[in-house]
Backbone as a printed PyTorch tensor [residue, N CA C, xyz], in Angstrom:
tensor([[[  2.4290,   5.6950,  13.0030],
         [  2.7110,   5.5480,  11.5890],
         [  1.4570,   4.9930,  10.9080]],

        [[  1.1150,   5.5350,   9.7610],
         [ -0.0700,   5.0440,   9.0360],
         [  0.1770,   3.6260,   8.5040]],

        [[ -0.9200,   2.9670,   8.2610],
         [ -0.8470,   1.5940,   7.7130],
         [ -0.1580,   1.6020,   6.3440]],

        [[ -0.4240,   2.6450,   5.5440],
         [  0.2090,   2.6960,   4.2130],
         [  1.7200,   2.9320,   4.3180]],

        [[  2.1500,   3.7170,   5.2920],
         [  3.6100,   3.8560,   5.4970],
         [  4.2220,   2.5550,   6.0280]],

        [[  3.5000,   1.8660,   6.8890],
         [  3.9920,   0.5790,   7.3390],
         [  4.1320,  -0.4150,   6.1730]],

        [[  3.1110,  -0.3830,   5.3030],
         [  3.1610,  -1.2590,   4.1060],
         [  4.3570,  -0.8790,   3.2330]],

        [[  4.5470,   0.3870,   2.9630],
         [  5.6660,   0.8230,   2.1450],
         [  7.0100,   0.3570,   2.7240]],

        [[  7.1570,   0.5070,   4.0150],
         [  8.4270,   0.0780,   4.6560],
         [  8.5580,  -1.4490,   4.6020]],

        [[  7.4740,  -2.1820,   4.7180],
         [  7.5270,  -3.6420,   4.7410],
         [  7.9150,  -4.2000,   3.3770]],

        [[  7.4990,  -3.5600,   2.2730],
         [  7.7610,  -4.1510,   0.9630],
         [  8.9680,  -3.5750,   0.2770]],

        [[  9.5350,  -2.5130,   0.8270],
         [ 10.7440,  -1.9180,   0.2180],
         [ 11.9350,  -2.8320,   0.4690]],

        [[ 12.7280,  -3.0600,  -0.5670],
         [ 13.9170,  -3.8910,  -0.4710],
         [ 15.1270,  -3.0730,  -0.8710]],

        [[ 16.0500,  -2.9100,   0.0120],
         [ 17.2230,  -2.0520,  -0.1940],
         [ 18.1970,  -2.5200,  -1.2630]],

        [[ 18.1100,  -3.7820,  -1.6500],
         [ 19.0090,  -4.3290,  -2.6770],
         [ 18.6490,  -3.7880,  -4.0530]],

        [[ 17.3660,  -3.3780,  -4.2620],
         [ 16.9310,  -2.9970,  -5.5670],
         [ 16.6660,  -1.5130,  -5.6630]],

        [[ 16.7500,  -0.9760,  -6.8770],
         [ 16.5070,   0.4500,  -7.0930],
         [ 15.0020,   0.7210,  -7.1960]],

        [[ 14.6650,   1.9640,  -7.3970],
         [ 13.2930,   2.3470,  -7.6890],
         [ 13.3020,   3.3020,  -8.8670]],

        [[ 12.1700,   3.8010,  -9.2670],
         [ 12.0790,   4.7520, -10.3440],
         [ 11.3580,   5.9930,  -9.8300]],

        [[ 11.4460,   7.0920, -10.5760],
         [ 10.8350,   8.3370, -10.1290],
         [  9.3200,   8.2730, -10.1220]],

        [[  8.7180,   7.5210, -11.0440],
         [  7.2820,   7.4120, -11.1250],
         [  6.8720,   5.9880, -11.2910]],

        [[  5.5790,   5.7180, -11.0100],
         [  5.0630,   4.3700, -11.2460],
         [  5.1270,   4.0170, -12.7130]],

        [[  4.8270,   4.9780, -13.5820],
         [  4.9180,   4.7060, -15.0240],
         [  6.3330,   4.2850, -15.4240]],

        [[  7.3450,   4.9550, -14.9010],
         [  8.7230,   4.5690, -15.2340],
         [  9.0160,   3.1540, -14.7080]],

        [[  8.4860,   2.8130, -13.5470],
         [  8.7080,   1.4950, -12.9990],
         [  8.0020,   0.4170, -13.8800]],

        [[  6.8120,   0.7230, -14.3250],
         [  6.1140,  -0.2040, -15.2390],
         [  6.9110,  -0.3320, -16.5580]],

        [[  7.3490,   0.7620, -17.0930],
         [  8.1080,   0.7080, -18.3520],
         [  9.3460,  -0.1780, -18.1640]],

        [[ 10.0500,   0.0270, -17.0570],
         [ 11.2200,  -0.7920, -16.7880],
         [ 10.8740,  -2.2870, -16.6710]],

        [[  9.8090,  -2.5870, -15.9020],
         [  9.4100,  -3.9820, -15.7250],
         [  9.0480,  -4.6260, -17.0400]],

        [[  8.2660,  -3.8960, -17.8640],
         [  7.8760,  -4.4820, -19.1440],
         [  9.0770,  -4.6000, -20.0990]],

        [[ 10.0470,  -3.7330, -19.9680],
         [ 11.2620,  -3.8610, -20.7710],
         [ 12.0110,  -5.1280, -20.3750]],

        [[ 12.1490,  -5.3380, -19.0670],
         [ 12.8200,  -6.5580, -18.5950],
         [ 12.0330,  -7.7780, -19.0090]],

        [[ 10.7320,  -7.7730, -18.8490],
         [  9.9060,  -8.9220, -19.2070],
         [  9.9800,  -9.2190, -20.7150]],

        [[ 10.0550,  -8.1590, -21.5110],
         [ 10.1100,  -8.3410, -22.9650],
         [ 11.4000,  -9.0470, -23.4150]],

        [[ 12.4210,  -9.0400, -22.5770],
         [ 13.6770,  -9.6590, -22.9150],
         [ 13.7000, -11.1600, -22.5430]],

        [[ 12.6950, -11.5940, -21.7940],
         [ 12.6050, -13.0080, -21.4420],
         [ 12.1480, -13.8010, -22.6460]],

        [[ 12.4180, -15.0980, -22.6340],
         [ 11.8250, -15.9440, -23.6810],
         [ 10.3010, -15.8120, -23.6520]],

        [[  9.6790, -15.8070, -24.8160],
         [  8.2440, -15.5580, -24.8830],
         [  7.4640, -16.5240, -24.0220]],

        [[  7.9660, -17.7440, -23.8550],
         [  7.2630, -18.7210, -23.0280],
         [  7.2530, -18.3660, -21.5370]],

        [[  8.1010, -17.4160, -21.1080],
         [  8.1800, -17.0470, -19.7060],
         [  7.5690, -15.6550, -19.4500]],

        [[  7.2700, -14.9210, -20.5120],
         [  6.7410, -13.5610, -20.3370],
         [  5.3880, -13.5270, -19.6480]],

        [[  4.5040, -14.4310, -19.9880],
         [  3.1810, -14.4220, -19.3660],
         [  3.2810, -14.7040, -17.8670]],

        [[  4.1070, -15.6570, -17.4930],
         [  4.2740, -15.9650, -16.0760],
         [  4.8460, -14.7820, -15.3040]],

        [[  5.8500, -14.1140, -15.8450],
         [  6.4620, -12.9770, -15.1870],
         [  5.4550, -11.8100, -15.0690]],

        [[  4.6940, -11.5610, -16.1360],
         [  3.6820, -10.4920, -16.1290],
         [  2.6020, -10.8160, -15.0920]],

        [[  2.1720, -12.0710, -15.0540],
         [  1.1480, -12.5040, -14.0940],
         [  1.6290, -12.2920, -12.6630]],

        [[  2.8490, -12.7170, -12.3850],
         [  3.4160, -12.5780, -11.0530],
         [  3.4860, -11.1110, -10.6180]],

        [[  3.9180, -10.2280, -11.5590],
         [  4.0100,  -8.7960, -11.2640],
         [  2.6470,  -8.2660, -10.9110]],

        [[  1.6140,  -8.6100, -11.7090],
         [  0.2930,  -8.0410, -11.4440],
         [ -0.3690,  -8.6320, -10.2120]],

        [[ -0.0720,  -9.8880,  -9.8570],
         [ -0.5930, -10.4340,  -8.6270],
         [ -0.0370,  -9.6280,  -7.4190]],

        [[  1.2320,  -9.3180,  -7.4420],
         [  1.8360,  -8.5060,  -6.3790],
         [  1.1970,  -7.1020,  -6.3540]],

        [[  1.0810,  -6.4950,  -7.5270],
         [  0.5040,  -5.1240,  -7.5850],
         [ -0.9500,  -5.1070,  -7.1340]],

        [[ -1.7390,  -6.0870,  -7.5510],
         [ -3.1380,  -6.1620,  -7.1190],
         [ -3.2640,  -6.3410,  -5.6100]],

        [[ -2.3680,  -7.1760,  -5.0500],
         [ -2.3770,  -7.3920,  -3.6060],
         [ -2.0230,  -6.1050,  -2.8470]],

        [[ -1.0280,  -5.3920,  -3.3230],
         [ -0.6490,  -4.0930,  -2.6990],
         [ -1.8040,  -3.1190,  -2.8390]],

        [[ -2.3970,  -3.0580,  -4.0130],
         [ -3.5510,  -2.1500,  -4.2360],
         [ -4.6850,  -2.4330,  -3.2860]],

        [[ -4.9880,  -3.7130,  -3.1030],
         [ -6.0950,  -4.1210,  -2.2010],
         [ -5.7800,  -3.7230,  -0.7640]],

        [[ -4.5220,  -3.8760,  -0.3540],
         [ -4.1160,  -3.5210,   1.0140],
         [ -4.2110,  -2.0100,   1.2250]],

        [[ -3.7910,  -1.2170,   0.2190],
         [ -3.9150,   0.2400,   0.3010],
         [ -5.3840,   0.6460,   0.4180]],

        [[ -6.2540,   0.0360,  -0.3960],
         [ -7.6780,   0.3780,  -0.3290],
         [ -8.2560,   0.0350,   1.0270]],

        [[ -7.8500,  -1.1040,   1.6130],
         [ -8.3300,  -1.5030,   2.9190],
         [ -7.8510,  -0.4790,   3.9840]],

        [[ -6.5810,  -0.0740,   3.8820],
         [ -6.0540,   0.9070,   4.8100],
         [ -6.7670,   2.2400,   4.7140]],

        [[ -7.0370,   2.6800,   3.4930],
         [ -7.7410,   3.9440,   3.2810],
         [ -9.1720,   3.8670,   3.8210]],

        [[ -9.8360,   2.7720,   3.6380],
         [-11.2120,   2.6030,   4.1390],
         [-11.1770,   2.6960,   5.6710]],

        [[-10.2160,   2.0690,   6.3090],
         [-10.1050,   2.1230,   7.7650],
         [ -9.7980,   3.5130,   8.2200]],

        [[ -8.9640,   4.2640,   7.4950],
         [ -8.6250,   5.6340,   7.8660],
         [ -9.8510,   6.5280,   7.7420]],

        [[-10.6950,   6.2850,   6.7610],
         [-11.9430,   7.0740,   6.6280],
         [-12.9240,   6.7690,   7.7120]],

        [[-12.9530,   5.4810,   8.1420],
         [-13.9010,   5.0710,   9.1910],
         [-13.4600,   5.5930,  10.5460]],

        [[-12.1640,   5.6230,  10.7860],
         [-11.6060,   6.0710,  12.0470],
         [-10.5360,   7.1340,  11.7650]],

        [[-10.9310,   8.3360,  11.4220],
         [ -9.9300,   9.3490,  11.0080],
         [ -9.0510,   9.8000,  12.1680]],

        [[ -7.8210,  10.2130,  11.8270],
         [ -6.9280,  10.7260,  12.8670],
         [ -7.5680,  11.9190,  13.5340]],

        [[ -7.3830,  12.0590,  14.8330],
         [ -7.9550,  13.1660,  15.5630],
         [ -9.3600,  12.8810,  16.0630]],

        [[ -9.9360,  11.7340,  15.6900],
         [-11.2700,  11.3820,  16.1570],
         [-11.1760,  10.1240,  16.9680]],

        [[-12.3040,   9.6380,  17.3920],
         [-12.3480,   8.3690,  18.0950],
         [-11.4980,   8.3010,  19.3080]],

        [[-10.7140,   7.2670,  19.4330],
         [ -9.8800,   7.0170,  20.6310],
         [ -8.8950,   8.1580,  20.8400]],

        [[ -8.2870,   8.6730,  19.8020],
         [ -7.3100,   9.7670,  19.9260],
         [ -7.9950,  10.9880,  20.5720]],

        [[ -9.2190,  11.2940,  20.1270],
         [ -9.9660,  12.4270,  20.6920],
         [-10.3040,  12.1560,  22.1430]],

        [[-10.7200,  10.9430,  22.4420],
         [-11.0960,  10.5910,  23.8110],
         [ -9.9080,  10.7890,  24.7510]],

        [[ -8.7290,  10.3430,  24.3650],
         [ -7.5560,  10.5020,  25.2230],
         [ -7.1300,  11.9380,  25.3460]],

        [[ -7.2330,  12.6960,  24.2560],
         [ -6.8220,  14.0850,  24.2720],
         [ -7.7440,  14.9310,  25.1660]],

        [[ -9.0190,  14.6430,  25.1480],
         [ -9.9950,  15.4360,  25.9040],
         [-10.2940,  14.8760,  27.2960]],

        [[ -9.9410,  13.6350,  27.5240],
         [-10.2610,  13.0030,  28.7900],
         [-11.7230,  12.5090,  28.8290]],

        [[-12.4780,  12.7380,  27.7770],
         [-13.8680,  12.2910,  27.7010],
         [-13.8970,  10.9360,  27.0380]],

        [[-14.0570,   9.8780,  27.8260],
         [-14.0000,   8.5260,  27.2950],
         [-15.3840,   7.9620,  27.0540]],

        [[-16.3770,   8.8190,  26.8730],
         [-17.7320,   8.3530,  26.6210],
         [-17.7720,   7.6910,  25.2290]],

        [[-18.7130,   6.8030,  25.0330],
         [-18.8120,   6.1170,  23.7420],
         [-18.8860,   7.0240,  22.5350]],

        [[-19.5100,   8.1890,  22.6690],
         [-19.5990,   9.0900,  21.5220],
         [-18.2220,   9.5720,  21.0730]],

        [[-17.2500,   9.6330,  21.9450],
         [-15.9060,  10.0380,  21.5260],
         [-15.0260,   8.8930,  21.1280]],

        [[-15.2300,   7.7310,  21.7390],
         [-14.3800,   6.5750,  21.4370],
         [-14.7760,   5.9660,  20.0810]],

        [[-16.0860,   5.8530,  19.8290],
         [-16.5360,   5.2750,  18.5500],
         [-17.5030,   6.2430,  17.9010]],

        [[-16.9520,   7.1230,  17.0550],
         [-17.7710,   8.1680,  16.4510],
         [-18.8510,   7.6030,  15.4970]]])
């Protein structure tokens, strides 16, 4: 399983719904936040963006690792071909 799929499974919570698109989810979140007392809106918005930025950073890290060690190369190739020489293990 890819790191991004692992991340998606780890952060999904069955108690809560989702939306069809990220834009719809943002619209919903901002609608909920707008109903809070104004003194609490900044804190709620900040918390939401801290979580989103952290998820974004994790996805970027996972994608960089996937580019560095693509599926079908490296160790996977070495095991598939039986050639465990360094050129196949660490491309």
